[in-house]
PyMOL Python script that loads the backbone (N, CA, C, O; Angstrom):
from pymol import cmd

cmd.read_pdbstr("""\
ATOM      1  N   MET A   1       7.602   9.928   1.078  1.00  0.00           N
ATOM      2  CA  MET A   1       6.784   9.744  -0.087  1.00  0.00           C
ATOM      3  C   MET A   1       5.320   9.838   0.339  1.00  0.00           C
ATOM      4  O   MET A   1       4.904   9.207   1.311  1.00  0.00           O
ATOM      5  N   SER A   2       4.561  10.618  -0.384  1.00  0.00           N
ATOM      6  CA  SER A   2       3.140  10.749  -0.082  1.00  0.00           C
ATOM      7  C   SER A   2       2.372   9.549  -0.632  1.00  0.00           C
ATOM      8  O   SER A   2       2.913   8.755  -1.401  1.00  0.00           O
ATOM      9  N   LYS A   3       1.107   9.426  -0.232  1.00  0.00           N
ATOM     10  CA  LYS A   3       0.270   8.340  -0.771  1.00  0.00           C
ATOM     11  C   LYS A   3       0.133   8.484  -2.287  1.00  0.00           C
ATOM     12  O   LYS A   3       0.170   7.490  -3.012  1.00  0.00           O
ATOM     13  N   GLU A   4      -0.020   9.694  -2.754  1.00  0.00           N
ATOM     14  CA  GLU A   4      -0.164   9.915  -4.200  1.00  0.00           C
ATOM     15  C   GLU A   4       1.123   9.543  -4.942  1.00  0.00           C
ATOM     16  O   GLU A   4       1.071   8.943  -6.015  1.00  0.00           O
ATOM     17  N   GLU A   5       2.274   9.898  -4.371  1.00  0.00           N
ATOM     18  CA  GLU A   5       3.556   9.517  -4.989  1.00  0.00           C
ATOM     19  C   GLU A   5       3.719   8.002  -5.000  1.00  0.00           C
ATOM     20  O   GLU A   5       4.206   7.438  -5.980  1.00  0.00           O
ATOM     21  N   LEU A   6       3.320   7.345  -3.928  1.00  0.00           N
ATOM     22  CA  LEU A   6       3.383   5.884  -3.865  1.00  0.00           C
ATOM     23  C   LEU A   6       2.493   5.272  -4.943  1.00  0.00           C
ATOM     24  O   LEU A   6       2.906   4.348  -5.645  1.00  0.00           O
ATOM     25  N   LYS A   7       1.289   5.782  -5.071  1.00  0.00           N
ATOM     26  CA  LYS A   7       0.369   5.278  -6.089  1.00  0.00           C
ATOM     27  C   LYS A   7       0.961   5.449  -7.492  1.00  0.00           C
ATOM     28  O   LYS A   7       0.886   4.530  -8.308  1.00  0.00           O
ATOM     29  N   LEU A   8       1.539   6.597  -7.775  1.00  0.00           N
ATOM     30  CA  LEU A   8       2.153   6.827  -9.083  1.00  0.00           C
ATOM     31  C   LEU A   8       3.329   5.891  -9.324  1.00  0.00           C
ATOM     32  O   LEU A   8       3.506   5.394 -10.437  1.00  0.00           O
ATOM     33  N   LEU A   9       4.126   5.648  -8.302  1.00  0.00           N
ATOM     34  CA  LEU A   9       5.243   4.711  -8.409  1.00  0.00           C
ATOM     35  C   LEU A   9       4.732   3.306  -8.715  1.00  0.00           C
ATOM     36  O   LEU A   9       5.293   2.609  -9.561  1.00  0.00           O
ATOM     37  N   MET A  10       3.680   2.893  -8.034  1.00  0.00           N
ATOM     38  CA  MET A  10       3.086   1.572  -8.272  1.00  0.00           C
ATOM     39  C   MET A  10       2.571   1.469  -9.711  1.00  0.00           C
ATOM     40  O   MET A  10       2.748   0.442 -10.366  1.00  0.00           O
ATOM     41  N   GLN A  11       1.938   2.530 -10.196  1.00  0.00           N
ATOM     42  CA  GLN A  11       1.422   2.523 -11.563  1.00  0.00           C
ATOM     43  C   GLN A  11       2.545   2.453 -12.585  1.00  0.00           C
ATOM     44  O   GLN A  11       2.425   1.747 -13.586  1.00  0.00           O
ATOM     45  N   ARG A  12       3.636   3.175 -12.349  1.00  0.00           N
ATOM     46  CA  ARG A  12       4.781   3.120 -13.268  1.00  0.00           C
ATOM     47  C   ARG A  12       5.417   1.741 -13.264  1.00  0.00           C
ATOM     48  O   ARG A  12       5.797   1.220 -14.313  1.00  0.00           O
ATOM     49  N   GLN A  13       5.530   1.156 -12.090  1.00  0.00           N
ATOM     50  CA  GLN A  13       6.204  -0.137 -11.955  1.00  0.00           C
ATOM     51  C   GLN A  13       5.354  -1.301 -12.461  1.00  0.00           C
ATOM     52  O   GLN A  13       5.867  -2.198 -13.130  1.00  0.00           O
ATOM     53  N   PHE A  14       4.059  -1.290 -12.146  1.00  0.00           N
ATOM     54  CA  PHE A  14       3.210  -2.453 -12.412  1.00  0.00           C
ATOM     55  C   PHE A  14       2.067  -2.193 -13.392  1.00  0.00           C
ATOM     56  O   PHE A  14       1.374  -3.128 -13.792  1.00  0.00           O
ATOM     57  N   GLY A  15       1.861  -0.933 -13.782  1.00  0.00           N
ATOM     58  CA  GLY A  15       0.779  -0.592 -14.697  1.00  0.00           C
ATOM     59  C   GLY A  15      -0.449  -0.095 -13.948  1.00  0.00           C
ATOM     60  O   GLY A  15      -0.688  -0.465 -12.799  1.00  0.00           O
ATOM     61  N   ALA A  16      -1.219   0.748 -14.621  1.00  0.00           N
ATOM     62  CA  ALA A  16      -2.380   1.377 -13.984  1.00  0.00           C
ATOM     63  C   ALA A  16      -3.491   0.378 -13.667  1.00  0.00           C
ATOM     64  O   ALA A  16      -4.303   0.622 -12.775  1.00  0.00           O
ATOM     65  N   SER A  17      -3.534  -0.734 -14.382  1.00  0.00           N
ATOM     66  CA  SER A  17      -4.616  -1.705 -14.152  1.00  0.00           C
ATOM     67  C   SER A  17      -4.177  -2.891 -13.299  1.00  0.00           C
ATOM     68  O   SER A  17      -4.899  -3.883 -13.194  1.00  0.00           O
ATOM     69  N   ALA A  18      -2.988  -2.792 -12.684  1.00  0.00           N
ATOM     70  CA  ALA A  18      -2.481  -3.895 -11.844  1.00  0.00           C
ATOM     71  C   ALA A  18      -3.437  -4.163 -10.694  1.00  0.00           C
ATOM     72  O   ALA A  18      -4.067  -3.245 -10.170  1.00  0.00           O
ATOM     73  N   LYS A  19      -3.539  -5.416 -10.310  1.00  0.00           N
ATOM     74  CA  LYS A  19      -4.325  -5.833  -9.152  1.00  0.00           C
ATOM     75  C   LYS A  19      -3.358  -6.372  -8.103  1.00  0.00           C
ATOM     76  O   LYS A  19      -2.383  -7.047  -8.434  1.00  0.00           O
ATOM     77  N   TYR A  20      -3.630  -6.075  -6.857  1.00  0.00           N
ATOM     78  CA  TYR A  20      -2.745  -6.431  -5.756  1.00  0.00           C
ATOM     79  C   TYR A  20      -3.435  -7.410  -4.826  1.00  0.00           C
ATOM     80  O   TYR A  20      -4.659  -7.404  -4.692  1.00  0.00           O
ATOM     81  N   HIS A  21      -2.636  -8.252  -4.187  1.00  0.00           N
ATOM     82  CA  HIS A  21      -3.145  -9.305  -3.314  1.00  0.00           C
ATOM     83  C   HIS A  21      -2.371  -9.290  -2.001  1.00  0.00           C
ATOM     84  O   HIS A  21      -1.164  -9.050  -1.987  1.00  0.00           O
ATOM     85  N   THR A  22      -3.060  -9.544  -0.916  1.00  0.00           N
ATOM     86  CA  THR A  22      -2.439  -9.730   0.396  1.00  0.00           C
ATOM     87  C   THR A  22      -2.945 -11.059   0.947  1.00  0.00           C
ATOM     88  O   THR A  22      -3.703 -11.764   0.281  1.00  0.00           O
ATOM     89  N   CYS A  23      -2.530 -11.391   2.146  1.00  0.00           N
ATOM     90  CA  CYS A  23      -3.012 -12.633   2.750  1.00  0.00           C
ATOM     91  C   CYS A  23      -4.491 -12.539   3.128  1.00  0.00           C
ATOM     92  O   CYS A  23      -5.127 -13.562   3.379  1.00  0.00           O
ATOM     93  N   SER A  24      -5.048 -11.317   3.171  1.00  0.00           N
ATOM     94  CA  SER A  24      -6.441 -11.166   3.588  1.00  0.00           C
ATOM     95  C   SER A  24      -7.371 -10.596   2.522  1.00  0.00           C
ATOM     96  O   SER A  24      -8.579 -10.517   2.746  1.00  0.00           O
ATOM     97  N   ALA A  25      -6.841 -10.200   1.381  1.00  0.00           N
ATOM     98  CA  ALA A  25      -7.684  -9.616   0.327  1.00  0.00           C
ATOM     99  C   ALA A  25      -7.009  -9.801  -1.023  1.00  0.00           C
ATOM    100  O   ALA A  25      -5.794  -9.983  -1.108  1.00  0.00           O
ATOM    101  N   CYS A  26      -7.824  -9.750  -2.083  1.00  0.00           N
ATOM    102  CA  CYS A  26      -7.251  -9.919  -3.426  1.00  0.00           C
ATOM    103  C   CYS A  26      -7.974  -9.022  -4.421  1.00  0.00           C
ATOM    104  O   CYS A  26      -9.025  -8.450  -4.130  1.00  0.00           O
ATOM    105  N   GLU A  27      -7.381  -8.921  -5.597  1.00  0.00           N
ATOM    106  CA  GLU A  27      -7.944  -8.136  -6.705  1.00  0.00           C
ATOM    107  C   GLU A  27      -8.172  -6.671  -6.329  1.00  0.00           C
ATOM    108  O   GLU A  27      -9.196  -6.087  -6.683  1.00  0.00           O
ATOM    109  N   MET A  28      -7.213  -6.081  -5.611  1.00  0.00           N
ATOM    110  CA  MET A  28      -7.344  -4.685  -5.183  1.00  0.00           C
ATOM    111  C   MET A  28      -6.601  -3.759  -6.136  1.00  0.00           C
ATOM    112  O   MET A  28      -5.575  -4.125  -6.710  1.00  0.00           O
ATOM    113  N   SER A  29      -7.137  -2.561  -6.291  1.00  0.00           N
ATOM    114  CA  SER A  29      -6.433  -1.497  -7.008  1.00  0.00           C
ATOM    115  C   SER A  29      -5.343  -0.946  -6.073  1.00  0.00           C
ATOM    116  O   SER A  29      -5.283  -1.300  -4.896  1.00  0.00           O
ATOM    117  N   ALA A  30      -4.501  -0.088  -6.612  1.00  0.00           N
ATOM    118  CA  ALA A  30      -3.477   0.548  -5.784  1.00  0.00           C
ATOM    119  C   ALA A  30      -4.120   1.329  -4.644  1.00  0.00           C
ATOM    120  O   ALA A  30      -3.661   1.263  -3.504  1.00  0.00           O
ATOM    121  N   ASP A  31      -5.186   2.073  -4.955  1.00  0.00           N
ATOM    122  CA  ASP A  31      -5.882   2.841  -3.907  1.00  0.00           C
ATOM    123  C   ASP A  31      -6.430   1.928  -2.821  1.00  0.00           C
ATOM    124  O   ASP A  31      -6.306   2.220  -1.631  1.00  0.00           O
ATOM    125  N   GLU A  32      -7.036   0.823  -3.235  1.00  0.00           N
ATOM    126  CA  GLU A  32      -7.613  -0.114  -2.266  1.00  0.00           C
ATOM    127  C   GLU A  32      -6.530  -0.747  -1.402  1.00  0.00           C
ATOM    128  O   GLU A  32      -6.723  -0.917  -0.198  1.00  0.00           O
ATOM    129  N   LEU A  33      -5.399  -1.095  -1.998  1.00  0.00           N
ATOM    130  CA  LEU A  33      -4.295  -1.683  -1.235  1.00  0.00           C
ATOM    131  C   LEU A  33      -3.743  -0.686  -0.217  1.00  0.00           C
ATOM    132  O   LEU A  33      -3.537  -1.032   0.946  1.00  0.00           O
ATOM    133  N   ILE A  34      -3.509   0.521  -0.647  1.00  0.00           N
ATOM    134  CA  ILE A  34      -2.984   1.550   0.257  1.00  0.00           C
ATOM    135  C   ILE A  34      -3.954   1.784   1.410  1.00  0.00           C
ATOM    136  O   ILE A  34      -3.538   1.889   2.564  1.00  0.00           O
ATOM    137  N   THR A  35      -5.243   1.865   1.101  1.00  0.00           N
ATOM    138  CA  THR A  35      -6.265   2.058   2.135  1.00  0.00           C
ATOM    139  C   THR A  35      -6.290   0.890   3.112  1.00  0.00           C
ATOM    140  O   THR A  35      -6.349   1.094   4.325  1.00  0.00           O
ATOM    141  N   LEU A  36      -6.244  -0.338   2.588  1.00  0.00           N
ATOM    142  CA  LEU A  36      -6.241  -1.528   3.445  1.00  0.00           C
ATOM    143  C   LEU A  36      -5.036  -1.516   4.388  1.00  0.00           C
ATOM    144  O   LEU A  36      -5.185  -1.726   5.592  1.00  0.00           O
ATOM    145  N   LEU A  37      -3.856  -1.272   3.843  1.00  0.00           N
ATOM    146  CA  LEU A  37      -2.640  -1.296   4.666  1.00  0.00           C
ATOM    147  C   LEU A  37      -2.641  -0.167   5.694  1.00  0.00           C
ATOM    148  O   LEU A  37      -2.140  -0.328   6.806  1.00  0.00           O
ATOM    149  N   GLU A  38      -3.199   0.955   5.318  1.00  0.00           N
ATOM    150  CA  GLU A  38      -3.312   2.062   6.274  1.00  0.00           C
ATOM    151  C   GLU A  38      -4.303   1.702   7.382  1.00  0.00           C
ATOM    152  O   GLU A  38      -4.022   1.931   8.559  1.00  0.00           O
ATOM    153  N   ARG A  39      -5.461   1.140   7.018  1.00  0.00           N
ATOM    154  CA  ARG A  39      -6.484   0.763   8.003  1.00  0.00           C
ATOM    155  C   ARG A  39      -5.971  -0.287   8.982  1.00  0.00           C
ATOM    156  O   ARG A  39      -6.333  -0.270  10.159  1.00  0.00           O
ATOM    157  N   LYS A  40      -5.128  -1.204   8.501  1.00  0.00           N
ATOM    158  CA  LYS A  40      -4.585  -2.261   9.362  1.00  0.00           C
ATOM    159  C   LYS A  40      -3.373  -1.795  10.163  1.00  0.00           C
ATOM    160  O   LYS A  40      -2.809  -2.564  10.941  1.00  0.00           O
ATOM    161  N   GLY A  41      -2.973  -0.549   9.979  1.00  0.00           N
ATOM    162  CA  GLY A  41      -1.834  -0.013  10.725  1.00  0.00           C
ATOM    163  C   GLY A  41      -0.492  -0.427  10.164  1.00  0.00           C
ATOM    164  O   GLY A  41       0.531  -0.250  10.825  1.00  0.00           O
ATOM    165  N   LYS A  42      -0.471  -0.974   8.961  1.00  0.00           N
ATOM    166  CA  LYS A  42       0.783  -1.409   8.348  1.00  0.00           C
ATOM    167  C   LYS A  42       1.472  -0.270   7.619  1.00  0.00           C
ATOM    168  O   LYS A  42       2.692  -0.278   7.459  1.00  0.00           O
ATOM    169  N   PHE A  43       0.703   0.700   7.182  1.00  0.00           N
ATOM    170  CA  PHE A  43       1.229   1.954   6.647  1.00  0.00           C
ATOM    171  C   PHE A  43       0.877   3.032   7.643  1.00  0.00           C
ATOM    172  O   PHE A  43      -0.253   3.099   8.128  1.00  0.00           O
ATOM    173  N   ILE A  44       1.827   3.862   7.944  1.00  0.00           N
ATOM    174  CA  ILE A  44       1.611   4.989   8.841  1.00  0.00           C
ATOM    175  C   ILE A  44       1.825   6.253   8.023  1.00  0.00           C
ATOM    176  O   ILE A  44       2.874   6.426   7.402  1.00  0.00           O
ATOM    177  N   ILE A  45       0.839   7.132   8.019  1.00  0.00           N
ATOM    178  CA  ILE A  45       0.931   8.381   7.295  1.00  0.00           C
ATOM    179  C   ILE A  45       1.404   9.449   8.273  1.00  0.00           C
ATOM    180  O   ILE A  45       0.754   9.708   9.286  1.00  0.00           O
ATOM    181  N   SER A  46       2.532  10.063   7.965  1.00  0.00           N
ATOM    182  CA  SER A  46       3.086  11.112   8.817  1.00  0.00           C
ATOM    183  C   SER A  46       3.445  12.308   7.943  1.00  0.00           C
ATOM    184  O   SER A  46       3.242  12.281   6.729  1.00  0.00           O
ATOM    185  N   GLU A  47       3.969  13.336   8.553  1.00  0.00           N
ATOM    186  CA  GLU A  47       4.389  14.501   7.764  1.00  0.00           C
ATOM    187  C   GLU A  47       5.536  14.152   6.827  1.00  0.00           C
ATOM    188  O   GLU A  47       5.783  14.874   5.862  1.00  0.00           O
ATOM    189  N   ARG A  48       6.241  13.055   7.096  1.00  0.00           N
ATOM    190  CA  ARG A  48       7.314  12.601   6.207  1.00  0.00           C
ATOM    191  C   ARG A  48       6.768  11.770   5.059  1.00  0.00           C
ATOM    192  O   ARG A  48       7.496  11.468   4.113  1.00  0.00           O
ATOM    193  N   GLY A  49       5.490  11.394   5.130  1.00  0.00           N
ATOM    194  CA  GLY A  49       4.868  10.605   4.080  1.00  0.00           C
ATOM    195  C   GLY A  49       4.463   9.238   4.592  1.00  0.00           C
ATOM    196  O   GLY A  49       4.211   9.058   5.784  1.00  0.00           O
ATOM    197  N   VAL A  50       4.402   8.277   3.687  1.00  0.00           N
ATOM    198  CA  VAL A  50       3.988   6.917   4.024  1.00  0.00           C
ATOM    199  C   VAL A  50       5.195   6.156   4.566  1.00  0.00           C
ATOM    200  O   VAL A  50       6.260   6.132   3.949  1.00  0.00           O
ATOM    201  N   GLU A  51       5.011   5.542   5.718  1.00  0.00           N
ATOM    202  CA  GLU A  51       6.045   4.704   6.312  1.00  0.00           C
ATOM    203  C   GLU A  51       5.459   3.337   6.618  1.00  0.00           C
ATOM    204  O   GLU A  51       4.251   3.203   6.811  1.00  0.00           O
ATOM    205  N   THR A  52       6.301   2.336   6.662  1.00  0.00           N
ATOM    206  CA  THR A  52       5.870   0.974   6.966  1.00  0.00           C
ATOM    207  C   THR A  52       6.062   0.699   8.451  1.00  0.00           C
ATOM    208  O   THR A  52       7.107   1.011   9.022  1.00  0.00           O
ATOM    209  N   ALA A  53       5.054   0.117   9.064  1.00  0.00           N
ATOM    210  CA  ALA A  53       5.165  -0.323  10.453  1.00  0.00           C
ATOM    211  C   ALA A  53       5.744  -1.731  10.427  1.00  0.00           C
ATOM    212  O   ALA A  53       5.008  -2.705  10.269  1.00  0.00           O
ATOM    213  N   ARG A  54       7.042  -1.842  10.580  1.00  0.00           N
ATOM    214  CA  ARG A  54       7.732  -3.128  10.446  1.00  0.00           C
ATOM    215  C   ARG A  54       7.186  -4.204  11.372  1.00  0.00           C
ATOM    216  O   ARG A  54       7.173  -5.382  11.014  1.00  0.00           O
ATOM    217  N   ASP A  55       6.738  -3.814  12.552  1.00  0.00           N
ATOM    218  CA  ASP A  55       6.243  -4.806  13.512  1.00  0.00           C
ATOM    219  C   ASP A  55       4.870  -5.363  13.127  1.00  0.00           C
ATOM    220  O   ASP A  55       4.378  -6.293  13.766  1.00  0.00           O
ATOM    221  N   LYS A  56       4.249  -4.798  12.084  1.00  0.00           N
ATOM    222  CA  LYS A  56       2.934  -5.279  11.656  1.00  0.00           C
ATOM    223  C   LYS A  56       2.986  -6.012  10.320  1.00  0.00           C
ATOM    224  O   LYS A  56       1.942  -6.363   9.769  1.00  0.00           O
ATOM    225  N   ILE A  57       4.175  -6.247   9.796  1.00  0.00           N
ATOM    226  CA  ILE A  57       4.322  -6.943   8.518  1.00  0.00           C
ATOM    227  C   ILE A  57       4.161  -8.445   8.745  1.00  0.00           C
ATOM    228  O   ILE A  57       4.755  -9.021   9.656  1.00  0.00           O
ATOM    229  N   CYS A  58       3.348  -9.058   7.896  1.00  0.00           N
ATOM    230  CA  CYS A  58       3.167 -10.532   7.983  1.00  0.00           C
ATOM    231  C   CYS A  58       4.416 -11.231   7.463  1.00  0.00           C
ATOM    232  O   CYS A  58       5.060 -10.745   6.532  1.00  0.00           O
ATOM    233  N   ASN A  59       4.751 -12.337   8.043  1.00  0.00           N
ATOM    234  CA  ASN A  59       5.927 -13.110   7.624  1.00  0.00           C
ATOM    235  C   ASN A  59       5.541 -14.523   7.215  1.00  0.00           C
ATOM    236  O   ASN A  59       6.230 -15.487   7.549  1.00  0.00           O
ATOM    237  N   HIS A  60       4.446 -14.636   6.495  1.00  0.00           N
ATOM    238  CA  HIS A  60       4.029 -15.956   6.037  1.00  0.00           C
ATOM    239  C   HIS A  60       3.858 -15.967   4.548  1.00  0.00           C
ATOM    240  O   HIS A  60       3.508 -16.998   3.974  1.00  0.00           O
TER     241      HIS A  60
END
""", "prot")
cmd.dss("prot")
cmd.show_as("cartoon", "prot")
cmd.util.cbc("prot")
cmd.orient("prot")
């Protein structure tokens, strides 16, 4: 799944104006959340699309 496909899925599921929260940030748009997770290494962008780095997921 590409970043754009992920964003569209998030919009369909939660609405275009949804705000997202993590343990380190709040009130983010889908674009901001995807960017944050990518910057922190929690999302890895590859030729297969967006993947989750399981070893970087918070468990709190």
